[in-house]
C-alpha positions as CSV (number, residue, x, y, z in Angstrom):
1,M,-23.3,-2.6,14.0
2,I,-19.6,-2.6,14.7
3,L,-20.0,-2.7,18.5
4,G,-22.3,-5.6,18.1
5,A,-19.8,-7.4,16.0
6,V,-17.0,-6.9,18.5
7,L,-19.2,-8.1,21.4
8,L,-20.2,-11.1,19.4
9,C,-16.6,-12.0,18.8
10,L,-15.6,-11.6,22.4
11,A,-18.4,-13.8,23.5
12,G,-17.8,-16.4,20.8
13,W,-14.0,-16.7,21.2
14,G,-14.4,-16.5,25.0
15,A,-16.8,-19.4,24.9
16,T,-14.8,-21.4,22.4
17,F,-11.6,-21.2,24.5
18,G,-13.1,-20.8,27.9
19,L,-15.7,-23.6,28.1
20,A,-13.9,-26.9,28.8
21,W,-16.8,-29.1,27.5
22,G,-17.4,-29.8,23.8
23,N,-15.2,-30.3,20.8
24,F,-12.9,-27.3,20.0
25,W,-13.3,-27.6,16.2
26,V,-17.1,-27.8,16.5
27,K,-17.2,-24.7,18.8
28,I,-14.9,-22.6,16.6
29,G,-17.0,-23.7,13.5
30,L,-20.2,-22.6,15.3
31,T,-18.6,-19.3,16.4
32,V,-17.4,-18.5,12.9
33,S,-20.8,-19.5,11.4
34,L,-22.5,-17.1,13.8
35,I,-20.2,-14.1,13.1
36,T,-20.5,-14.8,9.3
37,A,-24.3,-14.8,9.6
38,Y,-24.1,-11.5,11.5
39,A,-21.9,-9.9,8.8
40,C,-24.1,-11.2,6.0
41,Y,-27.2,-9.8,7.8
42,W,-25.8,-6.3,7.7
43,E,-24.2,-6.4,4.2
44,R,-23.7,-8.8,1.4
45,P,-20.1,-9.9,0.9
46,R,-18.5,-8.7,-2.3
47,F,-16.7,-11.4,-4.3
48,T,-14.6,-11.0,-7.5
49,L,-14.2,-14.5,-9.0
50,S,-11.1,-14.7,-11.1
51,M,-8.1,-16.9,-11.7
52,T,-5.9,-14.0,-10.6
53,S,-7.6,-13.9,-7.2
54,A,-7.3,-17.7,-6.8
55,G,-3.7,-17.7,-7.9
56,L,-2.7,-14.8,-5.6
57,G,-4.6,-16.6,-2.8
58,L,-2.7,-19.8,-3.3
59,L,0.6,-17.9,-3.5
60,S,-0.1,-15.8,-0.4
61,A,-1.1,-19.0,1.5
62,A,2.3,-20.5,0.6
63,V,4.1,-17.3,1.6
64,L,2.4,-17.3,5.0
65,Y,3.2,-20.9,5.5
66,G,6.8,-20.1,4.9
67,V,6.6,-17.2,7.4
68,F,5.3,-19.6,10.0
69,Y,7.9,-22.2,9.2
70,L,10.6,-19.5,9.8
71,G,8.8,-18.5,12.9
72,K,9.0,-22.1,14.2
73,I,12.8,-21.9,13.9
74,L,13.1,-18.5,15.6
75,A,10.4,-18.7,18.2
76,P,12.4,-20.6,20.9
77,Y,14.9,-17.7,20.9
78,V,12.0,-15.3,21.8
79,V,9.6,-17.5,23.8
80,P,11.5,-20.2,25.7
81,E,8.4,-22.4,26.1
82,A,7.5,-22.1,22.4
83,A,7.5,-25.8,21.7
84,A,5.1,-26.6,24.5
85,Q,2.8,-23.7,23.5
86,V,2.7,-25.0,19.9
87,E,2.0,-28.5,21.1
88,G,-0.9,-26.9,23.1
89,I,-2.3,-25.4,19.9
90,Y,-2.1,-28.7,18.0
91,G,-3.5,-30.5,21.0
92,L,-6.8,-28.7,20.4
93,G,-7.3,-31.1,17.5
94,Q,-6.5,-34.3,19.2
95,G,-9.0,-37.1,18.8
96,N,-10.5,-35.5,15.6
97,S,-10.3,-36.9,12.1
98,P,-7.8,-34.8,10.1
99,V,-10.2,-35.0,7.2
100,L,-13.0,-33.4,9.2
101,V,-10.7,-30.7,10.5
102,F,-9.4,-30.1,7.0
103,L,-12.9,-29.7,5.6
104,L,-14.1,-27.5,8.4
105,L,-11.2,-25.1,8.0
106,L,-11.4,-25.2,4.2
107,L,-15.1,-24.7,3.8
108,I,-16.4,-23.0,7.0
109,T,-13.8,-21.4,9.2
110,G,-11.5,-20.0,6.6
111,P,-14.2,-18.4,4.3
112,G,-16.3,-17.3,7.3
113,E,-13.4,-15.6,9.1
114,E,-12.5,-13.6,6.0
115,I,-16.1,-12.6,5.2
116,F,-16.4,-11.3,8.8
117,W,-12.9,-10.0,9.8
118,R,-11.8,-8.4,6.5
119,G,-14.8,-8.2,4.3
120,F,-17.1,-6.8,7.0
121,L,-15.3,-5.6,10.1
122,Q,-12.0,-4.2,8.6
123,N,-14.0,-2.8,5.6
124,N,-16.4,-0.9,7.9
125,L,-13.6,0.3,10.3
126,M,-11.6,1.6,7.3
127,K,-14.7,3.5,6.1
128,K,-15.2,4.9,9.7
129,W,-11.6,5.7,10.6
130,G,-9.6,5.6,7.4
131,P,-7.6,2.8,5.8
132,L,-4.6,2.6,8.1
133,K,-6.5,3.1,11.4
134,G,-9.3,0.7,10.3
135,F,-6.7,-2.0,9.3
136,M,-4.9,-1.5,12.7
137,A,-8.1,-1.7,14.7
138,A,-9.4,-4.9,12.9
139,T,-6.0,-6.6,13.3
140,A,-5.9,-5.7,17.0
141,L,-9.3,-7.2,17.4
142,Y,-8.5,-10.3,15.5
143,G,-5.4,-11.0,17.5
144,G,-7.1,-9.8,20.7
145,V,-9.9,-12.3,20.7
146,H,-7.3,-15.1,20.8
147,V,-6.2,-13.9,24.3
148,F,-8.9,-16.2,25.6
149,S,-6.7,-19.2,24.6
150,G,-4.1,-18.1,27.2
151,N,-1.5,-19.4,24.6
152,I,1.2,-16.8,23.8
153,M,2.2,-18.5,20.6
154,L,-1.4,-18.7,19.3
155,I,-2.0,-15.0,20.2
156,G,1.2,-14.1,18.3
157,A,0.3,-16.3,15.4
158,A,-3.2,-14.6,15.2
159,F,-1.5,-11.2,15.1
160,V,0.9,-12.2,12.4
161,A,-1.7,-13.9,10.2
162,G,-4.3,-11.1,10.9
163,S,-1.7,-8.5,9.9
164,F,-0.8,-10.4,6.8
165,W,-4.4,-10.8,5.6
166,G,-5.4,-7.3,6.7
167,L,-2.5,-5.8,4.7
168,I,-3.6,-7.8,1.6
169,Y,-7.2,-6.5,2.1
170,L,-5.8,-3.0,2.5
171,W,-3.9,-3.4,-0.8
172,R,-6.4,-5.3,-3.0
173,R,-9.9,-5.3,-1.3
174,D,-10.2,-8.8,-2.8
175,L,-12.2,-11.1,-0.6
176,T,-11.9,-14.1,-2.9
177,L,-8.1,-13.9,-2.7
178,L,-8.3,-13.8,1.1
179,I,-10.7,-16.7,1.4
180,V,-8.5,-18.9,-0.8
181,S,-5.4,-17.8,1.2
182,H,-6.9,-18.3,4.7
183,S,-8.8,-21.5,3.9
184,L,-5.8,-23.2,2.3
185,W,-3.3,-22.0,4.8
186,S,-5.3,-23.0,7.9
187,A,-6.4,-26.4,6.4
188,F,-2.8,-27.3,5.6
189,I,-1.1,-26.0,8.7
190,F,-3.6,-27.7,11.0
191,A,-4.6,-30.9,9.1
192,V,-2.0,-31.7,6.4
193,L,1.5,-30.3,7.1
194,P,1.6,-29.1,10.7
195,I,4.6,-27.0,11.7
196,K,5.6,-28.6,15.1
C-alpha cells in the first residue's frame, strides 16, 4: 500500500515535470487526481467540518504566505540565481487563464494533495514508524518528488510547505484545516498574489 503510493508519486511527478508536451497544470491536476483516487481506494479520508478548522486553515495559509514572502527577500543571499528560478516556477503557468489555475488549485490540487500526502501517506507512515519518523518520511517524500523539476527554489519551497503542513497534521490531525490551508495558499500564491 505505502510502496505503491510512493511509486505512483514518483511516476506522476516524474511525468508531470519530465514530459515536455502537454499543459503543466493539466498534468499536475491529473497526477493529483490519480494519487487521491489511490488514497481513497485504500481508506476513506476523515474530515472534521468546523468553523475552527476553517479559521485555522485560513490563518495558517496567511502565515505560510508570509513565510514565503520573507523567503523571497532572503533567498538571493542563499541561492544567487533565486530570481531566475522563481521565474521558472511561475513560467509553468504562462499562457493559462489565472481563473482556471486558481480553480484547479483551490478545488483539485490543494484538497487532493492533502488527502493523499497528509491524510493518507503521513498518517500511515506515522502508524508504521511513529509520529516523528512518519512525519519526517512523508515530508522527505513530498519534497523529494519535486526534484524532477530540476528547480532548486521549487524543491526548497516544497520542503518548507511540506514541513509546515506536516507539522500541523502532527499537531492537530485535522484534514479540513490542511485542505483549507493548502488550497487557499496555493491558489493565491500562483494565481492571485504571486511572490516574484
